[in-house]
Each structure stands twice: as C-alpha cells, then as structure tokens.
C-alpha positions as CSV (number, residue, x, y, z in Angstrom):
1,M,-36.3,-105.1,35.9
2,T,-36.6,-108.2,33.8
3,A,-34.2,-111.1,34.1
4,A,-32.9,-110.4,30.7
5,A,-32.2,-106.8,31.6
6,A,-30.5,-107.9,34.8
7,G,-28.3,-110.3,32.9
8,A,-27.4,-107.6,30.4
9,G,-26.5,-105.3,33.3
10,A,-24.3,-107.9,34.9
11,A,-22.6,-108.6,31.6
12,A,-21.9,-104.9,31.1
13,G,-20.6,-104.7,34.6
14,L,-18.1,-107.4,33.9
15,R,-17.2,-105.9,30.6
16,W,-16.2,-102.6,32.3
17,G,-14.4,-104.2,35.1
18,R,-16.8,-104.6,38.1
19,P,-14.9,-106.3,40.9
20,F,-15.3,-110.1,41.3
21,R,-16.9,-111.2,44.5
22,D,-14.5,-114.0,45.3
23,R,-12.4,-112.5,48.1
24,S,-12.7,-114.6,51.2
25,G,-10.1,-112.7,53.2
26,R,-8.3,-115.9,54.0
27,P,-4.5,-116.2,53.4
28,W,-3.5,-116.9,49.8
29,R,-2.8,-120.6,49.5
30,A,-2.5,-122.8,46.4
31,R,-5.9,-124.3,45.6
32,P,-5.8,-127.7,43.8
33,D,-7.7,-126.2,40.9
34,A,-5.7,-123.0,40.7
35,P,-3.9,-122.4,37.4
36,W,-0.1,-122.2,37.6
37,W,-0.1,-118.4,37.1
38,D,-2.3,-117.9,40.2
39,R,-0.2,-119.9,42.6
40,P,2.1,-118.4,45.4
41,G,5.1,-120.3,44.1
42,Y,4.8,-118.6,40.7
43,A,4.5,-115.2,42.3
44,L,7.6,-115.9,44.4
45,L,9.5,-117.0,41.2
46,L,8.7,-113.8,39.5
47,V,10.0,-111.8,42.4
48,L,13.2,-113.8,42.6
49,I,13.8,-113.5,38.8
50,A,13.7,-109.7,39.2
51,A,16.9,-109.9,41.2
52,V,18.9,-111.8,38.5
53,P,20.4,-108.9,36.4
54,L,21.9,-107.3,39.4
55,L,23.5,-110.3,41.1
56,G,26.7,-110.2,39.1
57,P,27.9,-106.6,38.8
58,D,30.0,-105.3,41.7
59,V,28.6,-101.8,41.0
60,P,25.1,-101.8,39.5
61,P,25.7,-100.1,36.0
62,L,23.1,-97.4,36.4
63,V,24.0,-93.9,35.2
64,D,23.7,-91.8,38.3
65,L,24.2,-94.5,41.0
66,P,28.0,-94.1,41.3
67,G,27.5,-90.4,41.9
68,H,25.0,-91.1,44.6
69,M,27.5,-93.6,46.1
70,G,30.0,-90.8,46.3
71,R,27.5,-88.7,48.4
72,Y,26.9,-91.7,50.7
73,R,30.7,-91.9,51.3
74,V,30.7,-88.3,52.4
75,Q,27.7,-88.5,54.7
76,L,29.2,-91.7,56.3
77,D,32.8,-90.6,56.8
78,L,33.1,-86.8,56.6
79,A,33.4,-86.4,60.3
80,G,36.5,-88.7,60.5
81,S,38.2,-88.0,57.2
82,P,40.6,-85.0,56.8
83,Y,40.6,-85.7,53.1
84,L,36.9,-85.4,52.6
85,Q,36.8,-82.3,54.8
86,Q,39.0,-80.5,52.3
87,F,36.5,-80.9,49.5
88,Y,32.9,-81.3,50.8
89,D,30.4,-80.4,53.5
90,F,27.2,-82.3,54.3
91,E,24.3,-81.2,56.5
92,W,21.3,-83.3,57.2
93,G,17.9,-81.8,56.5
94,L,14.4,-83.0,56.0
95,I,13.9,-83.3,52.2
96,G,11.7,-85.7,50.1
97,N,14.7,-87.5,48.6
98,L,16.4,-89.6,51.3
99,G,15.5,-93.2,50.8
100,V,18.8,-94.9,50.2
101,D,20.7,-92.2,52.0
102,L,19.0,-93.3,55.2
103,L,19.3,-97.0,54.5
104,V,23.0,-97.0,54.0
105,M,23.6,-95.4,57.4
106,P,22.9,-98.7,59.3
107,L,23.8,-101.1,56.4
108,A,27.2,-99.7,55.4
109,P,28.9,-100.3,58.8
110,L,27.7,-103.9,58.6
111,L,28.4,-104.7,54.9
112,R,30.6,-101.9,53.7
113,L,29.3,-99.2,51.4
114,E,29.4,-100.9,48.0
115,P,27.7,-104.2,49.1
116,A,25.1,-102.2,51.0
117,V,24.2,-100.1,47.9
118,K,24.1,-103.3,45.8
119,L,21.8,-105.0,48.2
120,V,19.4,-102.0,48.2
121,T,19.5,-101.8,44.4
122,I,18.7,-105.5,44.0
123,A,15.7,-105.0,46.4
124,V,14.2,-102.2,44.3
125,P,12.9,-104.3,41.3
126,M,12.0,-107.1,43.7
127,L,9.9,-104.8,45.8
128,A,8.3,-103.4,42.6
129,A,7.5,-106.9,41.4
130,A,6.0,-107.8,44.8
131,G,3.9,-104.6,44.8
132,L,2.6,-105.2,41.4
133,L,1.6,-108.8,42.2
134,A,-0.1,-107.7,45.4
135,V,-2.1,-105.0,43.6
136,S,-3.2,-107.5,41.0
137,R,-4.3,-109.9,43.7
138,E,-6.3,-107.2,45.6
139,V,-8.0,-105.7,42.5
140,H,-8.9,-109.0,40.7
141,G,-9.1,-111.4,43.6
142,R,-6.5,-113.5,41.8
143,L,-3.5,-113.1,39.7
144,M,-4.3,-112.5,36.0
145,P,-2.5,-114.5,33.3
146,T,-0.9,-111.2,32.1
147,T,0.4,-109.9,35.4
148,A,4.0,-110.7,34.5
149,L,3.7,-108.2,31.6
150,A,3.9,-105.3,34.0
151,L,7.1,-106.5,35.7
152,P,9.7,-105.5,32.9
153,F,8.8,-101.9,33.7
154,A,10.5,-102.2,37.1
155,F,13.7,-101.9,34.9
156,G,12.4,-99.0,33.0
157,Y,14.2,-95.8,32.0
158,P,14.2,-94.2,35.5
159,F,15.9,-97.3,36.9
160,T,18.5,-97.2,34.0
161,F,19.2,-93.6,35.0
162,G,20.0,-94.7,38.5
163,F,17.2,-92.6,40.2
164,I,17.6,-95.0,43.1
165,N,15.7,-93.0,45.8
166,F,12.9,-92.4,43.3
167,T,12.6,-96.0,42.2
168,L,12.8,-97.3,45.8
169,A,10.0,-94.9,46.8
170,M,7.8,-95.9,43.8
171,S,8.3,-99.6,44.7
172,L,7.2,-98.9,48.3
173,A,4.3,-96.9,47.0
174,L,3.1,-99.9,45.0
175,L,3.2,-102.1,48.1
176,A,1.4,-99.4,50.1
177,F,-1.3,-99.2,47.4
178,A,-1.8,-102.9,47.7
179,L,-2.3,-102.5,51.4
180,W,-4.7,-99.6,50.8
181,L,-6.8,-101.7,48.5
182,R,-6.7,-104.7,50.9
183,L,-8.0,-102.7,53.9
184,A,-10.7,-101.2,51.7
185,N,-11.8,-104.6,50.5
186,R,-12.2,-105.7,54.1
187,G,-14.0,-102.5,55.1
188,R,-11.2,-101.5,57.6
189,F,-11.4,-97.8,56.8
190,R,-10.5,-96.5,60.3
191,L,-7.5,-98.8,60.5
192,R,-6.5,-97.7,57.0
193,A,-6.7,-94.0,58.0
194,A,-4.5,-94.6,61.1
195,L,-1.9,-96.7,59.3
196,F,-1.5,-94.4,56.2
197,V,-0.5,-91.3,58.1
198,P,2.9,-92.7,59.0
199,I,3.1,-94.8,55.8
200,A,2.6,-91.7,53.6
201,A,5.2,-89.8,55.5
202,A,7.7,-92.6,55.2
203,V,7.2,-92.9,51.4
204,W,7.5,-89.1,51.1
205,V,10.9,-89.0,52.9
206,C,12.1,-91.8,50.6
207,H,11.2,-89.6,47.6
208,T,8.4,-87.1,47.0
209,F,7.3,-88.8,43.8
210,G,6.5,-92.0,45.6
211,W,4.1,-90.2,47.8
212,G,2.6,-88.5,44.7
213,L,2.2,-91.9,43.0
214,L,0.5,-93.4,46.1
215,G,-1.9,-90.5,46.3
216,L,-2.9,-90.6,42.6
217,L,-3.4,-94.4,42.7
218,A,-5.4,-94.3,45.9
219,Y,-7.5,-91.4,44.8
220,G,-8.4,-93.1,41.5
221,A,-9.2,-96.3,43.2
222,E,-11.4,-94.5,45.8
223,V,-13.5,-92.8,43.0
224,I,-14.2,-96.2,41.4
225,R,-14.8,-98.0,44.8
226,R,-17.5,-95.5,45.6
227,F,-19.0,-95.7,42.1
228,D,-19.0,-99.5,42.1
229,A,-20.7,-99.4,45.6
230,G,-23.7,-97.7,43.9
231,E,-23.0,-94.1,45.0
232,R,-24.4,-91.9,42.3
233,R,-25.4,-88.9,44.4
234,G,-23.1,-86.2,45.6
235,F,-19.7,-85.2,44.2
236,L,-17.8,-88.4,44.0
237,P,-14.4,-86.8,43.3
238,F,-14.8,-84.7,46.5
239,K,-15.7,-87.8,48.6
240,A,-12.8,-89.7,47.2
241,A,-10.5,-86.8,48.2
242,V,-11.8,-86.9,51.7
243,D,-11.1,-90.7,51.8
244,C,-7.5,-89.9,50.9
245,L,-6.9,-87.3,53.6
246,P,-4.7,-89.7,55.7
247,L,-2.2,-89.4,52.8
248,A,-2.2,-85.6,53.0
249,P,0.1,-84.7,56.0
250,P,3.3,-84.9,53.9
251,A,2.1,-81.8,52.2
252,L,3.1,-80.0,55.4
253,L,6.6,-81.5,55.1
254,M,6.7,-80.3,51.5
255,L,6.0,-76.7,52.7
256,L,8.7,-76.9,55.3
257,W,11.2,-78.3,52.7
258,R,10.4,-75.7,50.1
259,S,10.6,-72.8,52.6
260,G,13.9,-73.8,54.1
261,D,17.5,-73.6,53.1
262,H,17.0,-76.2,50.3
263,A,14.2,-74.3,48.6
264,S,16.0,-73.0,45.5
265,G,15.4,-75.9,43.1
266,A,14.0,-74.7,39.8
267,T,10.8,-75.9,38.1
268,A,10.9,-75.5,34.3
269,D,10.4,-76.8,30.7
270,W,6.7,-77.3,30.5
271,F,4.7,-79.0,27.7
272,N,7.7,-80.1,25.6
273,W,5.8,-82.6,23.5
274,G,8.7,-83.6,21.4
275,V,10.7,-84.6,24.4
276,K,7.7,-86.3,26.0
277,W,7.3,-88.5,23.0
278,E,11.0,-89.4,23.1
279,W,10.5,-90.5,26.8
280,V,7.6,-92.7,25.7
281,V,9.8,-94.4,23.1
282,R,12.6,-94.9,25.6
283,T,10.4,-96.3,28.4
284,L,12.3,-99.6,28.3
285,A,15.6,-98.3,27.0
286,D,18.7,-100.1,28.3
287,R,21.3,-101.1,25.7
288,W,20.0,-102.5,22.4
289,E,17.6,-100.1,20.7
290,W,16.0,-102.6,18.5
291,W,15.3,-105.0,21.4
292,D,13.9,-102.3,23.7
293,K,11.6,-100.8,21.0
294,I,10.3,-104.2,19.9
295,S,9.6,-105.2,23.5
296,L,7.7,-101.9,24.1
297,L,5.8,-102.2,20.9
298,L,4.7,-105.8,21.7
299,I,3.6,-105.0,25.2
300,A,1.8,-101.8,24.1
301,G,0.0,-103.8,21.4
302,L,-1.2,-106.3,24.0
303,I,-2.6,-103.5,26.1
304,V,-4.7,-102.4,23.2
305,L,-5.6,-105.8,21.7
306,L,-6.3,-108.0,24.6
307,P,-9.3,-106.0,25.9
308,L,-10.9,-106.3,22.5
309,L,-11.4,-110.1,23.0
310,P,-14.9,-111.0,24.1
311,R,-13.9,-112.4,27.6
312,V,-11.3,-109.9,28.5
313,T,-12.0,-106.5,30.0
314,L,-10.3,-103.7,32.0
315,A,-10.7,-103.2,35.7
316,R,-11.8,-99.6,36.3
317,K,-10.1,-99.5,39.7
318,L,-6.8,-99.6,37.8
319,L,-7.8,-98.1,34.4
320,F,-8.9,-94.8,36.0
321,P,-5.7,-94.4,38.0
322,A,-3.7,-95.2,34.9
323,L,-5.6,-92.3,33.1
324,I,-4.8,-90.0,36.0
325,L,-1.1,-90.9,35.8
326,A,-1.2,-90.3,32.0
327,A,-2.7,-86.8,32.6
328,A,0.0,-86.1,35.3
329,F,2.7,-87.0,32.8
330,A,1.2,-84.6,30.2
331,L,1.0,-81.8,32.7
332,L,4.3,-82.2,34.5
333,P,7.3,-80.1,33.4
334,R,10.7,-81.7,32.7
335,I,12.3,-80.2,35.9
336,V,10.6,-80.1,39.3
337,F,12.3,-78.6,42.3
338,G,15.7,-79.0,40.6
339,S,15.2,-82.6,39.7
340,A,15.3,-83.3,36.0
341,Y,13.3,-85.8,34.0
342,A,10.3,-85.3,36.3
343,D,7.7,-86.2,33.7
344,M,9.6,-89.1,32.2
345,R,9.8,-90.9,35.6
346,L,6.0,-91.6,35.6
347,L,5.9,-93.5,32.3
348,P,6.8,-97.0,33.5
349,Y,4.1,-96.7,36.2
350,I,1.5,-95.7,33.7
351,F,2.3,-98.9,31.7
352,M,2.4,-101.0,34.9
353,T,-1.1,-99.8,36.0
354,A,-2.6,-100.2,32.6
355,L,-1.3,-103.7,32.2
356,L,-2.5,-104.7,35.7
357,A,-6.0,-103.5,34.7
358,I,-6.3,-106.3,32.1
359,R,-8.8,-108.8,33.4
360,F,-9.9,-112.2,32.1
361,R,-13.5,-113.1,33.0
362,P,-14.0,-116.3,35.0
363,D,-15.6,-118.0,31.9
364,A,-12.6,-117.1,29.6
365,S,-11.1,-120.0,27.8
366,R,-8.5,-121.9,29.8
367,R,-6.5,-122.2,26.6
368,L,-6.6,-118.5,26.0
369,M,-5.5,-117.7,29.6
370,T,-2.7,-120.3,29.4
371,A,-1.4,-118.9,26.2
372,A,-1.5,-115.3,27.6
373,A,0.3,-116.4,30.8
374,A,3.0,-118.2,28.9
375,L,3.5,-115.3,26.5
376,S,3.6,-112.8,29.5
377,F,6.2,-114.9,31.3
378,A,8.3,-115.3,28.2
379,I,8.4,-111.5,27.6
380,F,9.3,-110.9,31.2
381,A,12.0,-113.6,31.2
382,G,13.4,-112.3,27.9
383,R,13.6,-108.8,29.2
384,V,15.3,-109.9,32.4
385,G,17.8,-112.0,30.4
386,G,18.5,-109.0,28.2
387,H,19.2,-106.9,31.3
388,A,21.5,-109.6,32.7
389,L,23.6,-109.6,29.5
390,S,23.6,-105.8,29.3
391,Y,24.6,-105.3,32.9
392,A,27.4,-107.9,32.7
393,A,28.9,-106.1,29.7
394,F,28.7,-102.8,31.4
395,D,30.3,-104.4,34.5
396,R,33.3,-105.5,32.5
397,T,33.7,-101.9,31.2
398,F,33.5,-100.6,34.7
399,D,36.2,-103.0,35.9
400,R,38.5,-102.1,33.0
401,E,38.2,-98.4,33.8
402,L,38.4,-98.7,37.6
403,A,41.8,-100.4,37.4
404,A,43.1,-96.9,37.3
405,L,42.2,-96.4,40.9
406,D,44.9,-98.9,41.9
407,R,47.5,-96.1,41.0
408,L,45.6,-93.3,42.7
409,P,46.7,-92.2,46.2
410,Q,44.3,-91.7,49.1
411,G,42.8,-88.2,49.2
412,A,43.9,-87.2,45.7
413,R,42.8,-83.9,44.3
414,L,41.5,-85.6,41.2
415,F,40.0,-84.0,38.1
416,S,38.1,-86.5,35.8
417,L,37.0,-86.2,32.3
418,V,34.6,-88.8,30.8
419,G,34.3,-88.9,27.0
420,T,30.8,-88.6,25.5
421,R,29.2,-87.2,22.4
422,C,26.4,-84.7,21.5
423,G,22.8,-86.1,21.6
424,R,21.5,-88.8,23.8
425,P,22.9,-92.3,23.2
426,W,20.3,-95.1,23.6
427,G,22.2,-96.9,26.3
428,E,22.8,-93.6,28.1
429,R,26.1,-92.4,29.5
430,R,26.8,-95.3,31.9
431,L,30.4,-93.9,32.6
432,A,29.2,-90.4,33.3
433,H,29.5,-90.7,37.1
434,L,32.2,-93.4,37.3
435,P,34.6,-90.7,38.7
436,A,32.6,-90.8,42.0
437,L,34.0,-94.2,42.7
438,A,37.4,-92.5,43.3
439,L,35.6,-90.7,46.0
440,V,34.1,-93.9,47.3
441,R,37.3,-96.0,47.2
442,R,40.1,-93.4,47.7
443,E,38.3,-90.4,49.4
444,A,39.5,-88.4,46.4
445,F,37.9,-85.2,45.1
446,S,35.4,-86.0,42.3
447,N,34.1,-83.2,40.1
448,D,31.0,-85.1,39.2
449,Q,28.8,-84.4,42.2
450,W,25.6,-82.5,41.7
451,V,25.0,-78.9,42.9
452,M,21.2,-78.5,42.9
453,G,19.4,-76.4,45.4
454,G,16.6,-78.3,47.0
455,A,17.7,-81.7,45.8
456,Q,21.0,-82.5,47.6
457,L,22.4,-82.2,51.1
458,L,26.0,-82.3,50.0
459,R,27.9,-79.1,49.2
460,V,31.2,-78.9,47.2
461,T,33.5,-76.6,49.2
462,Y,36.7,-77.0,47.2
463,P,37.3,-73.6,45.3
464,V,37.9,-74.6,41.7
465,G,35.1,-72.7,40.0
466,R,33.4,-74.4,37.0
467,Y,35.6,-77.5,37.4
468,S,34.0,-78.5,40.7
469,S,30.8,-80.3,39.9
470,D,28.6,-82.0,37.4
471,P,28.7,-81.7,34.3
472,S,32.3,-80.6,34.4
473,Q,33.4,-84.2,34.0
474,L,31.8,-84.7,30.6
475,L,34.2,-84.2,27.6
476,V,33.1,-83.8,24.0
477,P,35.3,-83.5,20.9
478,R,33.4,-80.4,19.8
479,R,30.8,-78.0,21.3
480,C,27.3,-79.3,21.7
481,P,24.3,-76.9,21.3
482,R,22.5,-76.1,24.6
483,E,25.0,-78.2,26.7
484,L,27.6,-77.1,29.2
485,W,30.0,-80.0,28.4
486,M,33.6,-78.9,27.7
487,T,35.9,-79.7,24.8
488,P,39.5,-80.8,25.5
489,E,40.7,-77.2,24.9
490,Q,38.2,-75.8,27.4
491,A,38.7,-78.4,30.0
492,L,42.5,-78.7,30.0
493,G,43.4,-75.3,28.6
494,G,41.9,-73.4,31.6
495,L,42.3,-76.1,34.2
496,P,43.8,-74.7,37.4
497,R,46.6,-77.2,37.7
498,D,47.7,-75.8,41.1
499,R,44.4,-77.1,42.5
500,F,44.6,-80.6,41.2
501,D,47.3,-83.3,41.4
502,H,45.8,-86.0,39.2
503,L,43.9,-86.2,35.9
504,W,41.7,-89.2,35.0
505,L,40.6,-89.6,31.4
506,I,37.8,-92.1,30.8
507,D,37.1,-93.2,27.2
508,A,38.3,-89.7,26.2
509,P,38.1,-88.3,22.6
510,P,41.5,-87.4,20.9
511,I,43.4,-84.7,22.8
512,R,46.2,-82.6,21.4
513,P,49.6,-83.5,22.9
514,E,50.3,-80.0,24.0
515,L,47.3,-80.0,26.3
516,L,48.9,-83.0,28.2
517,R,52.3,-81.4,28.7
518,G,53.4,-81.4,32.3
519,L,51.4,-84.6,33.0
520,R,53.1,-87.9,33.9
521,P,51.2,-91.1,32.9
522,L,50.6,-93.6,35.7
523,W,48.2,-95.9,33.9
524,R,46.7,-96.3,30.5
525,N,44.2,-98.5,28.7
526,G,43.1,-97.6,25.2
527,N,41.4,-94.1,25.4
528,S,41.6,-94.0,29.1
529,A,44.5,-92.9,31.3
530,L,45.5,-91.6,34.7
531,Y,48.1,-88.8,34.9
532,R,50.1,-87.2,37.7
533,I,50.0,-83.4,37.3
534,E,53.6,-82.2,37.8
535,Q,53.6,-78.8,36.1
536,P,51.2,-76.2,37.5
C-alpha cells in the first residue's frame, strides 16, 4: 500500500468515526492545554445545573409522580394504618418496575416520604447527565464541544410524564454503559463479564426498559468494537451477541415475572405511525409549545448539519446504537405489559446517543469548537432555565389546590375529580394525579391509583366499582371519543354517596347545581372546591 493510500485510509477512518488513540487510562485531570469544555470542572457544572429546576418545588410537578407517591405511602404504612387497610392491599413481588419503590423504603423513615421522593427525582437528571458525560469521555477519549446538547433530553417527555422508575433506570443504564465501554477500552473483558451480571439484574429490577437500553447500547458498541479491531471474518452480530451474554440473565427474571400473578399486562397498539410522529414532535414537551418545538428543531438541525463540516464526523460506536434504538422505536407498540407509551419512552435516548456521536477531529478549528461548545452550553442552560420557570409555575398551582387538604380529615373516604379536556394538552395534565397527595398526607382514599396487571403491586380493595381507580378522577365537560373520562352527569349522577364522605373538585368544568345537592362546601378557590357529602 502506498503512503498516499494509507493516508487516504486513515482520513476515511477518521471521517467515519474511528476511535482516537489517546486513552492513557490515567484519571481524568485538567491538562494545562485542555479547552474549557473538556475539563472536569465544566462536567461537574453541567451535572449540578441539571438539578436546578427541581430544587424549588415541594412536589416535583410531573404528571404521574403524585400517583406513585400515593403507592409509596401504602407500601410504607399499610401494616400500621387502619385507614389504609380499608382501601388498599399491597404485596411485594419481583417485577421489573421497582426502582424508586425500593429506594423510598430506607429513605422515607430518615427524611419523610415527600423529601425522599424529591431527592430521588432531583438525582435522576443529574445521573443522566453524569452518564452522558462519561459515555462521551469513553467513546471519544475527551468531551466533545457539543456534549451539552444531549443533556436537555434528560428532561424529555418521559420525565415530564413522571415515569420515575423508568427514567431512573435509563439514567443508571447510561452510567453502566460508560463502565461497559471503559472496561472494553482497557481490555478487561473477564472483569466486565463478572461485574455486569449483577449490574444488569439491578437495572432490570429498577425498570425493564433500562435493562433493554443497556443491552441495545452495549450490543451496538460491541459490533463496532470488533469491526474497528479489524475483524472481518465470521458473523460479527453473533460474536457481539456472545460478548453481551453477561447482560442476559434478567431474561430469566422476565420469564418469572410474566408467568406469575402479575402476568396479565396487555401488549397492544402496533405501528401507529401518526402517534409515533406526535411523540417525535413532543420529545422535549414541557409547557410552552413554541419554545419546546424551536429547541427540538434547533438541536435536530445541529445533528444533521454539524457532521457535514469537513472536520466533524460521527463516532460509529454511538451512531450504530442510535440506529438500533431508532429501529426499536419503530417496532415497539404503544403498550407493553400494561405500561403505556412504551415506544415514546425511547425517543430522548435516541437523540442523546446521536448527539454524543458527534465528533470533532483533533485538527478541527479551535474557533469552530469554541463556538460549538458555547452554543451547546447556551441551549442546555436555556432549556434548564425554561424548566425552572415552568416547574415554579406548576408548583404554585399545586400549592393553591393542595390548600384543600387542610380541611380534610384523616382517613377520609374521598372521591376526587380533576377537570381536563379532550385531546392532549401540550403541557400535559399536571393535576391528573394530584388527588394522590390526599393519600400521602391524610391516608385518605384516592380514586386515581392505577389498576394494571403486571405493572403494579398495589391493589384497590374498596368496593366502589368504576369509581375506584384511574381514570375515574378525570372530569370533562362533554364525552371524549375513545376515552373513559366521565362528564359531571356521569361522575356525580351515579356516584355511590354512601361509600364516600368527601368530594374534591380540582379545576372542574361547570357543574349543574342539582348535581351538588346534599354537599356542604368546606373550602373553595375558583373552580376548585372541597365538599362534605351529607346526603347519601
């Protein structure tokens, strides 16, 4: 081979993301010549900034999180609470959805339940940020100027929904993937195999999808590692699958879970392309539609445009896993084992992986890299600032509504109705599971808990028929197509008043006065009110 041909081959290798050979294995320390975006202090700053939006609110304003907090109250106090024993049962079982459920068991007695949940919720985006930075460091040998662009997706649509076990598991999976890469870079394959049997099991217990993400990322990286090592013979996908066998044991846990008492969760709604496109558009949805869409469009544009520059490329070790995740998103149905929005949950991690794949060659212009780093940090800081303002506004709304609980007695048989409307609002229904805080703070019955075979360990035992569980708490002014939400006439006209002693209306639509007869108002604020039911 001629020198010219060798040079062309090396250039092509860099163009398509061959790994740099600058890993010394020594601890990461700031070099005098290191740019500011590749210094440990900058990485620490990014991780700390990720905590900012959640520092203020007493209850993180994430859609499902208050409902999960209600379940935590039951699992913590059921044995000693005669009130809770009237309404619920809870039986521990091995399912792939227990991350925060397990963490609150030791934390809540020390901190109380609400601060414990807040602490874990703050940790989730911080862990995601740390995992993304660690992955970038292992793949590129240094932090890229655009690494901060991946961090806003830690606050993506699944986090807004309050899928707290899921997002915790995905954050842990990113950290585990960084360790997987690090051990491979050092040639410690036996140690990696030994460590990742328990690591994979722990991530699976936290949430099944975290284990799935770790497996897909690791498999994609192993295919490319072997390819970059010069292996061209044999079936590389099979060899990479063998490399990933230490991640496989949780498949046995999955079989045990799906064959046990919690095996009835449905899997449905395949290849709904219209809804999938809606998920893509909503990947960063929080509160202000224009802001969230502009942010997504800008970041997606940078993913496309930056690799077109002559000294910017894409690292195959992350590009290939990103393509695998995109294929998984396309193939997954909307509901898996009773858990809805299964396909949507992958989208932020597709963007994260694709953004981390962006690589600036060592000979790239310092001015170009500085501009890219400054723009990336500005976008991340802007998104975090937007979340901080949004969460603060939702927190004020929560406080205003939760003032009703000051008039609610302990152990109340409470029926709650939360006003909403047909369709899907951009900022989501942040009040949808606020009634669960009556369960958290007053050990009251809350009709917003989920009843999903295979996904929950809590059972509602209070015999009130369709008024017992989610979505019976959602109230609409008129019927919505394909939804089970009730109108005021349906909710209050058929309500078994002998089974409830209080009614809590939260931002309710107009209700005819005759539907409220026999109710004594205890508290009112605008469209919200708390009533004592005096007439069965």
